[in-house]
Each structure stands twice: as C-alpha cells, then as structure tokens.
C-alpha positions as CSV (number, residue, x, y, z in Angstrom):
1,X,4.0,95.4,70.4
2,X,1.8,95.7,67.4
3,X,5.2,95.9,65.3
4,X,6.0,92.6,66.8
5,X,2.9,90.8,66.1
6,X,3.1,91.7,62.2
7,X,6.5,90.5,62.1
8,X,5.5,87.2,63.7
9,X,2.4,87.0,61.3
10,X,4.7,87.7,58.3
11,X,7.2,84.8,59.2
12,X,4.6,82.0,60.5
13,X,2.2,82.1,57.7
14,X,4.9,81.3,54.9
15,X,6.4,78.6,57.1
16,X,2.8,77.3,57.5
17,X,2.0,77.5,53.6
18,X,5.3,75.5,53.0
19,X,4.5,73.1,55.7
20,X,1.0,72.5,54.3
21,X,2.3,72.1,50.7
22,X,5.0,69.5,52.0
23,X,2.5,67.5,53.9
24,X,0.1,67.4,50.6
25,X,3.1,66.4,48.5
26,X,4.1,63.5,50.7
27,X,0.5,62.2,51.5
28,X,0.3,62.2,47.8
29,X,3.2,60.2,47.4
30,X,2.2,57.8,50.0
31,X,-1.0,57.4,48.1
32,X,0.6,55.5,45.4
33,X,-0.4,52.0,44.5
34,X,2.0,49.4,43.0
35,X,0.8,47.5,39.9
36,X,2.6,44.6,38.3
37,X,3.3,44.6,34.6
38,X,2.9,41.0,33.3
39,X,3.3,38.7,30.1
40,X,2.0,35.3,29.3
41,X,4.0,32.2,28.8
42,X,4.0,31.1,25.4
43,X,4.7,28.2,23.4
44,X,6.5,28.4,20.1
45,X,10.0,27.7,18.5
46,X,13.3,29.3,19.7
47,X,15.9,30.1,17.2
48,X,19.3,31.0,18.2
49,X,21.4,32.7,15.5
50,X,24.4,34.6,14.6
51,X,23.8,38.1,12.9
52,X,26.1,39.3,10.5
53,X,26.3,41.4,7.0
54,X,27.5,40.6,3.8
55,X,27.4,41.0,0.0
56,X,25.8,38.9,-2.8
57,X,28.2,37.7,-5.4
58,X,28.0,35.9,-8.3
59,X,29.4,32.3,-7.8
60,X,32.1,32.5,-10.7
61,X,33.3,35.7,-12.4
62,X,35.6,36.3,-15.1
63,X,37.5,39.4,-15.8
64,X,37.8,39.8,-19.5
65,X,40.9,42.2,-20.4
66,X,43.0,43.2,-23.3
67,X,46.5,41.8,-23.8
68,X,47.5,44.6,-26.3
69,X,47.2,48.3,-26.5
70,X,44.9,49.9,-29.0
71,X,41.7,51.9,-29.7
72,X,38.4,50.2,-29.0
73,X,36.6,50.3,-32.5
74,X,33.5,48.4,-32.0
75,X,31.7,46.0,-29.6
76,X,30.3,42.5,-30.6
77,X,26.9,41.2,-30.6
78,X,25.1,39.1,-27.8
79,X,22.9,36.0,-28.3
80,X,19.9,38.2,-29.0
81,X,21.7,39.9,-32.0
82,X,22.2,43.2,-29.7
83,X,25.2,45.1,-29.0
84,X,27.1,44.0,-26.0
85,X,26.4,46.0,-23.0
86,X,25.4,45.6,-19.6
87,X,23.3,42.5,-18.8
88,X,24.0,41.1,-22.0
89,X,23.9,37.4,-22.3
90,X,26.9,36.1,-24.4
91,X,28.0,32.5,-25.3
92,X,31.4,31.3,-25.1
93,X,34.0,32.5,-27.8
94,X,31.5,35.3,-28.9
95,X,33.5,38.6,-30.2
96,X,32.5,40.9,-27.4
97,X,35.0,43.8,-28.6
98,X,37.5,44.9,-31.3
99,X,40.6,46.9,-31.2
100,X,42.0,49.0,-34.1
101,X,44.6,46.3,-35.7
102,X,46.0,48.4,-38.6
103,X,49.4,48.4,-36.9
104,X,49.2,44.9,-36.0
105,X,48.5,43.9,-39.5
106,X,51.7,45.9,-40.7
107,X,53.5,43.8,-38.2
108,X,52.3,40.6,-39.5
109,X,53.3,41.6,-42.9
110,X,56.7,42.4,-41.9
111,X,57.3,39.6,-40.1
112,X,56.2,37.4,-42.9
113,X,58.6,39.3,-45.2
114,X,61.4,38.5,-42.7
115,X,60.4,34.9,-42.8
116,X,60.7,34.6,-46.6
117,X,64.2,36.4,-46.4
118,X,65.4,33.9,-43.9
119,X,64.0,30.8,-46.2
120,X,66.2,32.6,-49.0
121,X,69.1,32.6,-47.1
122,X,68.9,28.9,-46.0
123,X,68.6,28.0,-49.7
124,X,71.6,30.2,-50.6
125,X,73.7,28.8,-47.7
126,X,72.8,25.1,-49.1
127,X,74.1,26.0,-52.4
128,X,77.2,27.8,-51.3
129,X,78.0,24.4,-49.2
130,X,77.4,22.5,-52.4
131,X,79.8,24.7,-54.3
132,X,82.1,24.1,-51.7
133,X,82.0,20.6,-51.1
134,X,82.4,20.3,-55.1
135,X,85.6,22.3,-54.6
136,X,86.8,19.9,-52.0
137,X,86.3,16.9,-54.1
138,X,88.4,18.5,-57.1
139,X,91.3,19.7,-54.4
140,X,91.3,16.2,-52.9
141,X,91.8,14.5,-56.3
142,X,94.4,16.9,-57.3
143,X,96.2,16.3,-53.7
144,X,96.1,12.6,-54.2
145,X,97.9,12.9,-57.7
146,X,100.4,15.2,-56.3
147,X,101.1,12.7,-53.5
148,X,101.7,9.7,-56.0
149,X,104.1,12.1,-58.0
150,X,106.1,13.2,-54.8
151,X,108.5,16.0,-55.1
152,X,110.6,15.4,-58.6
153,X,111.3,16.8,-61.9
154,X,107.6,16.2,-63.0
155,X,106.2,18.1,-60.2
156,X,108.1,21.2,-58.6
157,X,107.8,21.4,-54.7
158,X,106.0,24.4,-54.8
159,X,103.5,23.2,-56.7
160,X,103.0,19.9,-54.5
161,X,102.8,22.2,-51.5
162,X,99.9,24.3,-53.6
163,X,97.8,21.4,-54.0
164,X,98.0,20.3,-50.4
165,X,97.0,23.7,-49.2
166,X,94.2,24.1,-51.8
167,X,92.8,20.5,-50.2
168,X,92.9,21.8,-46.6
169,X,91.5,25.1,-47.4
170,X,88.7,23.1,-49.2
171,X,87.9,21.1,-46.3
172,X,87.9,24.1,-44.1
173,X,85.5,26.0,-46.7
174,X,83.1,23.0,-46.2
175,X,82.7,23.6,-42.4
176,X,82.1,27.3,-43.1
177,X,79.4,26.4,-45.3
178,X,77.9,24.0,-43.3
179,X,77.9,26.7,-40.4
180,X,76.2,29.1,-42.7
181,X,73.5,26.9,-43.1
182,X,72.7,26.3,-39.2
183,X,72.9,30.3,-39.1
184,X,70.6,30.7,-41.6
185,X,68.2,28.1,-40.2
186,X,68.3,29.7,-37.1
187,X,67.4,33.1,-38.6
188,X,64.5,31.6,-40.2
189,X,63.3,30.2,-37.0
190,X,63.6,33.5,-35.5
191,X,61.6,35.2,-38.1
192,X,59.0,32.4,-38.0
193,X,58.8,33.3,-34.1
194,X,58.2,36.7,-34.7
195,X,55.7,36.2,-37.4
196,X,53.8,34.0,-34.9
197,X,54.1,36.8,-32.3
198,X,52.6,39.4,-34.9
199,X,49.9,37.0,-35.9
200,X,49.0,36.6,-32.2
201,X,48.9,40.2,-31.3
202,X,46.6,40.6,-34.4
203,X,44.4,38.0,-33.0
204,X,44.5,39.8,-29.5
205,X,42.9,42.7,-31.4
206,X,39.8,40.8,-31.3
207,X,38.5,40.1,-27.9
208,X,36.0,37.0,-27.1
209,X,34.2,35.8,-24.0
210,X,36.2,32.6,-22.2
211,X,32.7,31.5,-20.8
212,X,29.2,31.6,-21.5
213,X,27.6,34.1,-18.9
214,X,26.1,37.4,-18.3
215,X,28.0,40.5,-18.7
216,X,27.4,42.5,-15.2
217,X,30.1,45.4,-15.9
218,X,31.2,47.2,-19.2
219,X,34.4,49.3,-18.1
220,X,35.4,50.6,-21.8
221,X,33.7,52.6,-24.6
222,X,34.0,52.8,-27.9
223,X,37.0,55.2,-29.0
224,X,38.7,54.5,-25.7
225,X,42.4,53.7,-25.9
226,X,43.4,50.9,-23.7
227,X,47.0,50.4,-22.7
228,X,48.3,47.1,-21.8
229,X,51.4,47.6,-19.6
230,X,52.4,45.7,-16.4
231,X,48.7,45.3,-15.6
232,X,46.3,44.0,-18.0
233,X,43.4,46.5,-18.6
234,X,39.8,45.1,-17.8
235,X,37.1,45.4,-20.3
236,X,34.2,43.4,-19.1
237,X,33.2,41.4,-16.0
238,X,31.1,38.5,-16.8
239,X,29.4,36.0,-14.4
240,X,29.3,32.6,-15.2
241,X,25.8,31.6,-13.8
242,X,23.6,33.9,-12.2
243,X,21.3,31.1,-11.1
244,X,23.6,30.3,-8.3
245,X,25.0,33.2,-6.1
246,X,27.3,33.4,-3.3
247,X,27.2,35.7,-0.1
248,X,30.4,36.5,1.2
249,X,29.9,37.4,5.1
250,X,32.3,38.8,7.7
251,X,32.2,37.0,10.9
252,X,33.7,38.2,14.2
253,X,36.1,36.1,15.6
254,X,34.2,35.6,18.7
255,X,31.5,33.9,16.6
256,X,33.6,32.0,13.9
257,X,33.7,28.7,16.1
258,X,29.9,28.5,16.0
259,X,29.8,28.6,12.2
260,X,30.4,25.3,10.0
261,X,30.0,24.0,6.7
262,X,26.6,23.1,5.6
263,X,25.1,25.4,8.3
264,X,21.6,26.6,7.4
265,X,21.4,30.3,6.8
266,X,18.7,33.0,6.5
267,X,19.3,36.3,4.9
268,X,17.4,39.4,3.6
269,X,18.3,42.0,1.3
270,X,16.9,45.8,1.2
271,X,15.7,45.4,-2.4
272,X,12.8,42.7,-1.1
273,X,11.8,44.0,2.5
274,X,9.7,41.5,4.2
275,X,11.1,38.3,2.3
276,X,13.7,35.9,3.7
277,X,16.2,34.1,1.4
278,X,17.9,30.7,2.5
279,X,21.1,29.3,2.0
280,X,24.0,27.1,3.5
281,X,27.7,27.6,4.5
282,X,29.8,26.4,1.7
283,X,33.3,27.8,2.6
284,X,35.1,29.2,5.6
285,X,38.2,31.0,4.4
286,X,41.2,30.4,6.7
287,X,42.8,33.7,5.9
288,X,41.5,36.6,8.7
289,X,41.6,40.3,8.0
290,X,42.1,43.0,10.7
291,X,40.4,46.3,10.5
292,X,40.8,48.9,13.6
293,X,41.9,45.9,15.6
294,X,38.8,43.8,14.8
295,X,39.5,40.5,13.4
296,X,36.9,39.1,10.9
297,X,36.8,35.9,8.6
298,X,35.3,35.7,5.3
299,X,32.5,33.0,5.2
300,X,30.9,32.0,1.7
301,X,27.2,31.1,1.7
302,X,25.5,29.2,-1.2
303,X,21.9,30.1,-2.4
304,X,19.9,29.2,-5.1
305,X,18.9,32.0,-7.6
306,X,16.8,30.3,-10.2
307,X,14.2,33.1,-9.9
308,X,16.7,35.6,-10.8
309,X,15.7,38.0,-8.1
310,X,19.0,38.5,-6.3
311,X,21.2,40.9,-8.0
312,X,25.3,40.9,-7.7
313,X,26.4,43.1,-4.9
314,X,23.3,43.6,-3.2
315,X,23.8,43.9,0.9
316,X,22.6,41.1,3.0
317,X,21.5,40.9,6.5
318,X,22.8,37.4,7.5
319,X,21.5,35.2,10.4
320,X,23.5,31.9,11.0
321,X,21.3,29.2,12.6
322,X,23.5,28.2,15.7
323,X,20.4,26.0,17.5
324,X,16.9,25.3,17.3
325,X,14.2,24.4,19.9
326,X,10.6,23.6,18.8
327,X,7.4,23.6,20.6
328,X,8.9,24.9,23.9
329,X,7.5,27.3,26.6
330,X,9.1,30.7,26.4
331,X,9.0,33.7,28.4
332,X,10.4,37.1,28.0
333,X,14.3,37.6,29.1
334,X,13.0,40.6,31.6
335,X,10.8,38.1,33.6
336,X,14.0,36.3,34.6
337,X,15.9,39.2,35.6
338,X,13.2,41.3,37.8
339,X,13.5,40.6,41.3
340,X,10.8,41.8,43.7
341,X,11.3,43.6,47.1
342,X,10.7,41.9,50.4
343,X,7.3,44.1,50.9
344,X,5.8,42.7,47.2
345,X,6.5,39.0,48.1
346,X,3.4,37.1,49.7
347,X,4.3,36.9,53.3
348,X,4.2,32.9,53.2
349,X,7.0,33.2,50.8
350,X,9.1,35.7,52.9
351,X,12.3,34.6,54.9
352,X,12.1,34.7,58.6
353,X,13.5,38.2,59.6
354,X,12.1,41.3,58.1
355,X,14.6,43.2,55.7
356,X,16.1,39.7,54.9
357,X,14.7,39.8,51.4
358,X,12.4,37.4,49.7
359,X,13.6,33.6,49.8
360,X,14.7,32.0,46.2
361,X,13.0,28.6,46.4
362,X,15.1,25.6,44.9
363,X,13.5,24.3,41.6
364,X,11.8,21.0,41.9
365,X,13.8,17.8,41.0
366,X,11.1,16.2,39.3
367,X,10.7,19.0,36.6
368,X,9.5,17.6,33.3
369,X,12.8,17.2,30.8
370,X,13.4,19.6,28.1
371,X,11.9,18.9,24.4
372,X,13.5,17.0,21.5
373,X,17.3,17.8,22.0
374,X,18.7,20.4,19.3
375,X,20.1,18.9,16.3
376,X,23.8,17.6,16.7
377,X,26.6,19.4,15.3
378,X,30.3,18.6,14.9
379,X,32.4,18.2,18.2
380,X,34.3,21.4,17.2
381,X,31.0,23.6,17.2
382,X,29.5,25.1,20.0
383,X,25.8,25.5,18.8
384,X,24.4,26.9,22.1
385,X,24.2,26.2,25.5
386,X,21.4,23.3,26.1
387,X,22.2,22.3,29.9
388,X,19.3,23.8,32.0
389,X,19.7,26.3,34.9
390,X,17.7,27.0,37.9
391,X,15.8,30.2,38.2
392,X,12.8,31.8,39.4
393,X,9.7,33.5,37.9
394,X,7.2,35.5,39.8
395,X,3.4,35.5,39.5
396,X,0.9,37.9,41.1
397,X,-1.0,36.6,44.0
398,X,-3.4,39.2,45.3
399,X,-1.3,42.6,46.3
400,X,1.7,40.7,46.2
401,X,3.7,38.2,44.0
402,X,4.9,34.6,44.8
403,X,7.8,32.7,43.2
404,X,7.6,29.9,40.7
405,X,10.9,27.9,40.4
406,X,11.8,26.7,36.7
407,X,14.6,25.5,34.7
408,X,15.8,27.8,31.8
409,X,17.4,26.5,28.6
410,X,18.5,28.4,25.4
411,X,17.7,32.1,24.8
412,X,17.8,34.3,22.0
413,X,18.2,37.3,23.7
414,X,14.4,38.4,23.7
415,X,12.8,35.2,24.8
416,X,14.2,32.2,27.2
417,X,13.2,28.7,27.2
418,X,11.7,27.6,30.6
419,X,10.2,24.2,32.1
420,X,8.4,24.0,35.2
421,X,5.4,22.2,36.9
422,X,3.4,25.2,37.5
423,X,4.1,26.5,33.7
424,X,1.6,26.6,31.1
425,X,0.6,28.2,28.3
426,X,-1.0,31.8,29.1
427,X,0.1,31.8,32.8
428,X,1.0,35.6,33.5
429,X,4.4,36.3,34.8
430,X,5.8,39.6,36.3
431,X,8.2,41.5,34.1
432,X,8.1,44.7,36.2
433,X,6.3,47.3,38.3
434,X,4.8,50.5,37.7
435,X,3.4,52.9,40.3
436,X,-0.2,54.5,39.6
437,X,-2.4,56.7,41.6
438,X,-4.7,55.2,44.2
439,X,-8.3,56.5,44.4
440,X,-7.8,58.1,47.6
441,X,-4.9,60.2,45.6
442,X,-7.3,61.1,42.8
443,X,-9.6,62.7,45.3
444,X,-6.5,64.9,46.8
445,X,-5.9,68.2,45.2
446,X,-3.5,71.0,45.4
447,X,-5.2,73.1,48.4
448,X,-3.7,76.3,46.9
449,X,-5.1,75.7,43.5
450,X,-8.1,77.9,42.8
451,X,-11.4,76.1,43.0
452,X,-13.7,76.2,40.0
453,X,-17.3,76.6,40.7
454,X,-19.2,73.1,40.2
455,X,-22.0,73.3,37.6
456,X,-25.5,73.6,38.5
457,X,-27.4,70.3,38.9
458,X,-30.5,70.2,36.4
459,X,-33.7,70.6,37.4
460,X,-35.8,67.5,38.6
461,X,-39.5,66.8,38.8
462,X,-41.6,65.1,41.3
463,X,-40.1,61.8,42.4
464,X,-36.3,62.8,41.3
465,X,-37.4,62.4,37.4
466,X,-36.9,64.4,34.7
467,X,-39.0,68.0,34.9
468,X,-42.4,67.8,33.2
469,X,-42.6,69.3,29.6
C-alpha cells in the first residue's frame, strides 16, 4: 500500500507542476494588451519617379588616331606650353604627337625623282614625235614627185614603190610617236600621284587635334610603335566641350513608355554625396539592347557642367520625374494596407453579426477635389495615375479604431496622396499593431522561479519621517 502511494505521488506531482506552468503561460498570454502604431497625416509634395542608373559622358568626343605605322618620337604642347597629357587643353590643329618620318621622307625623295624622270620621258617623246613628223614631210614630198614622174625610164618601178612605202611608214611612225607621248604623260601622272601619296604620308607623321577640347585619355607613350592596318590605332581621346555633359541611362522596356523628350531629370553621383544635379532628356535611342533576356533602351540626358564638377564616366543614379503633386495630404502606404480585426473596430462600426468582420464604409461623394492637376504630358506618355480611388483609413477611438473614408491619388511607393473630409494635418492614422504586456501581467511572475529577499525598509522616526540625527 505504501509502495502504491509513493508511485501516485511521483506521478501526480509532475503532472501538477506541468499544469501550473501551462496555466501561468496562458494567463500571461491573456494578459497581453494591444496598442496601435500610428503615423501623422502630413502635407507636402509628392514626386513619382523612375529610377535607373547610367554613366556621365562628354557631349562630343573625337578619337584621334594614326593613319600610318611608325614609332612615336615626341608629343606636342598644349595651350599652357606643357607636353600634351591627360587633361591637357589643346586648340584646333595643335600638334599632339609626331611619328618617326625618316622612311617617309625617303619615299618622298624617291617619288620626286620618279616625277622628274617621267617629265623627261614626256619631253623625249615630244622630241621624237617632231623628228617623225619631219621625216613624214620629207617622204611625203618624195612621194608627190614620184607620182608625177610615174613609172618610166626616168624613175624605175622599184624606186617608185620605195617612195610610196617610205611615205606610209613615216605616217605610221608619227602615230607611234603620238602614242609614246600619251604613255609618257600617263607615267608622269602616275609618278605625281605617288609623290602626292608620299608627301601625304609624311604629313601624317605629324598628328594634330581636329577640334579644340580637352584630352581625357592618352593611349600611347613615347617610343611606342603604332601599326596602322585594317583598324586605325587610337592615340588620344579628346572631348570637345566638358561644360556640357550627357548621361547615358539604360531604361527598362517596362518604363520606357513614360520617358519623353524634355522630361526633367535629377541624378546623383557617388563622387558628390548629398548633392543633386538636374538635366533633361534630349534623346531616346530607338535601338534596344538585350542582356540576359532583359530589354533596355539608352536614353541621353543633357546637363550643364559649367562648374566643371562632373567628370567623364562617373556613375549616375538617375530619377526621371514622371508626375508631381504639390501641397497635398500624404499618409504612409502601410496605413492603407492595414486592416483591423472585428474585435478591434469600435462597436458602432461593426457589421451586424459577429465574425463577419468590419464594415468598409463608402467614401463620401462630396469629398473635396484634388489639388491642382499635374503638368500635362504628351498623349503617348503615361506620367502616372491621377484618377482617385476609394479607400479606408483607420484612426484610434479609445481601445478600438474607427474607419475614415478617403480617396487616394498618386503614390511614390512610400507615401500616398489622400483626400477626405475628416483628414487634416497631424491627424494620426493607424499603420499597424503591437502587443505589449498589461499592468496585471507585470505583476505575474513564474511561480517556479526562486524568490529573492526584499530589501529592508529604511528606519523612520516619529510621524513617518526620517530618523532623528
């Protein structure tokens, strides 16, 4: 019997302890009190934008190359008299580099000699023609006399035929002489063109800037040999005017319909954190590019760089201004997405049967209109949704919440434009809930936790005051 009682004790006591702990836990959970997270209605400007990234580029860039092969022997001087290098400002037709011209000077001398030889050939051909023409005149006269005498005792038949043959041969020789002159002149022309080519190649040894601008890249060094083959070697990259810059931005195909020429743009660069630059869309390139099945279009943005702060090839974080609303009431987007439970709604706003959830009141039909309409855009552009849609906000009423019907306008993803009769600045709307322990819960402690001794009370004197000194 005693053994049975011991077994019951060992079974009942753990069960009782577990039950006490569970009761304490659920009593603690029941003591939770709900509090509401709120945010104030504010008045301000709402800007709907398209975010993209791009690169700052010079407005016009000229790639200066070499048309001949050779070794770089020297660089020219910039406007400050210094050797041309990165960042040098050069004027138009300024010498920026020179290629070794010794071989090309020899080619010019050789071509010049060929021209002189060709000219002499022309003169010789002309002199030969004059001799042949004189021979023709002589043979023609002999033939004329032979024809008058005819075949007789004074002129044998063989002699008569010889005069005729000499005359015909003289005419043929004159034709050959004329052809020789044409050939000599053609050879002269060919030699002159070879001389022009050799001189032109010699001029190409001196490389000049085709524009006035700033050298943003130097791609060769003194002593380096450039080889001009099918592709012209690049020596310098010169920007025409760095006071005007372009930002090349890749815009996703889903957003390109909302980008238009003249659209205002704001962008930032990592080189100047916290500073915003402005520009405008100046060109939308019609050709698209595809990278990993993503189609993008290149949009060019023109911006002023008179201060010279923007440098070529900086990365720009761009925002295209799609639509703007000024001086409107704004609430966080989370306030429109939050929905209370039936128990959280004030009783007078609940639907009839319990468990059916809160009623969604209809917005008033006489709500004040929106503010000034947004700036108009071309018909082909969708600058943002401006139509008002009904929605419900919730405000705290005692321990519950009550609905406030509103109309919503544009959203930038964080804030939403709202209009409502009961809305004004600093009205607090509910954005969520959080559970916090009640006062009763704070007095509940774990019954199984060790209890610490309470500190002794300080001694008091008569009347409950401090003890006498």
